[in-house]
Steps between C-alpha positions, in 0.01 A plus 500: 500500500459338839386641829776715662487517876699794644758397759342499847577811705752468780579750786707787352322498165340813360124554443412786253193721568351684196161603388432383129149637540377712794729668740466560876353834629681687780209411742587124455868513516492400868350169399762463224765546762345224719496254208853584401615432862318162495688401192829615661420295796532192294848588440471660158622836373225723361569717200226764442477643145426840365156418356299524811296834463142468609374833397325361187382157382846426379830509685694638204499521120469163331870509363631573865288208647603257235860596521514458881314167490737379236802622696373300809410190322831474324725611783668190628522655839127530543331165567129604521290798392178585676278807457304666781177407317335494150332786324311554176722532177812285518407391160698801363813317605476197280631635172781683696647191664800317334357151500800350335720641787258371754509159344879494494561645859519299818143467620391730792193458704214750397213513758155653510137493394237703347640734234832319546333208317535719186890450520543174706288278290663594168841473669425124573343444160763663296817417693408195714603695813278404805333784667309530820133605513472591868472775758660811405761699706240710687323182616830325602477608859174304559530182685439206261209275610592146570491287191610785253839626394641852449693599197809507738446135559482422129812697390710327753390148395742295312439362145304168520334611824151387551249693708137450579279782606163454661244780521411631843126489416473873617525812311441877526154592369513881506729801533882537511747598771596866509863500443521867546351492846637158596822447310612216731195284464598138489179300565265416220131557574351155385150553608316269270487114455522370142636201309591435144181451272491272195274678250478257207382179666483322828774246602859492589776660293858387458693652210864584408682732266742785492349808656442825307252784539431849672262784513215484254465879455864535393574175320177530287664795315792270385282240332597444137851633557830329519518590880216254589548194302422229757446248239851523364626496860316174559619322184862589599496465877187304604348271235327321765293839559489789722332611826377851413396756772323822449355764742270806478625824667201732479300478175133395503388157401397607148842636425681198652279276296598681173857500584506139580317423168771693317777319679338161428435579136872617465615154625618585854310210658555247223758293690336531844449180694314706775435868561546667845306825545585742778268613752374850427318803653426623138127581457229271356263624246120502544461172302847354506730411807880480474475129532232482214731723291789259519294206439312653200832588339717194608232222533534393135864390565367198687779516755470542884460858609564571861409854634574690821873407499729734692682623197322838450443838654326363812731428797672267574729406219604160366830537324512342154811447286433560132682202330497273800365151465167506693259252638164607630264296726154603594255280687215542746748489784828653363643726245870545430749623234834313475775674299830349400781734368628278231 
């Protein structure tokens, strides 16, 4: 197995929209329409699936969601699949997906973050298909801050492309835009300054390795299963090591600490040359901050741990390609992540 990069999108290609986890309520369909029009403005044809219902926490029964996702990922006429957003229980899809068929099919870009990590990270680990951990469809209309890339930029890049992203050093500290009241909103509210933070030690960091990771709250439930064997992936694809990234969506510091311990004990970080941790608005505990939780669980690995990276639930979003070769640099004056699609 080697990393399989989907063919870059060209005008006229089709982009599939489906909800492998949560759907879109009627009150938010206007925002969905705005996002679809933005994708179409790039010259792509958008195909909206049937699994879109937002009345409950799932868009459709598991078999229907798995079938639609399989259909889109194996349709040679669909070049990328992007959900409106994540959700809660995409884990129910994993035993229903035909992994051999996905491995044999021409690769298609799968995009998303949050609960989509539950599907995207195993897709890369089990089939070698590169996936994009980046802004979801509903976030696509936002103007991307200088230095960062949208998923639309990534999926149009040719194999072998190298890109460097530099954080804007500003983020949103509280709240979310109301898509119901303002479906056309396009400007991020980046109201708070903040740089990357090295947790394990002082000094500069420069590290390389293939990128893999995702949301802690969803991936932790896959530890010890065949769906999250990062060590086997490293042996096959990156014997020089990995750059592992993780991010906390909403769980408190104690829960995140326990989850990261479980992931470490299961070997998820064994091949890490460095660990990137997303900036989070998840709550601290009375005697443990989110930073302390990460360091308590991952400090014994004795590798650089860099927190407050733009790879989590706090806008803006730094797109990361699972499977790409990565190089991270962090000093007192600059921070950057370079990815090469080879």
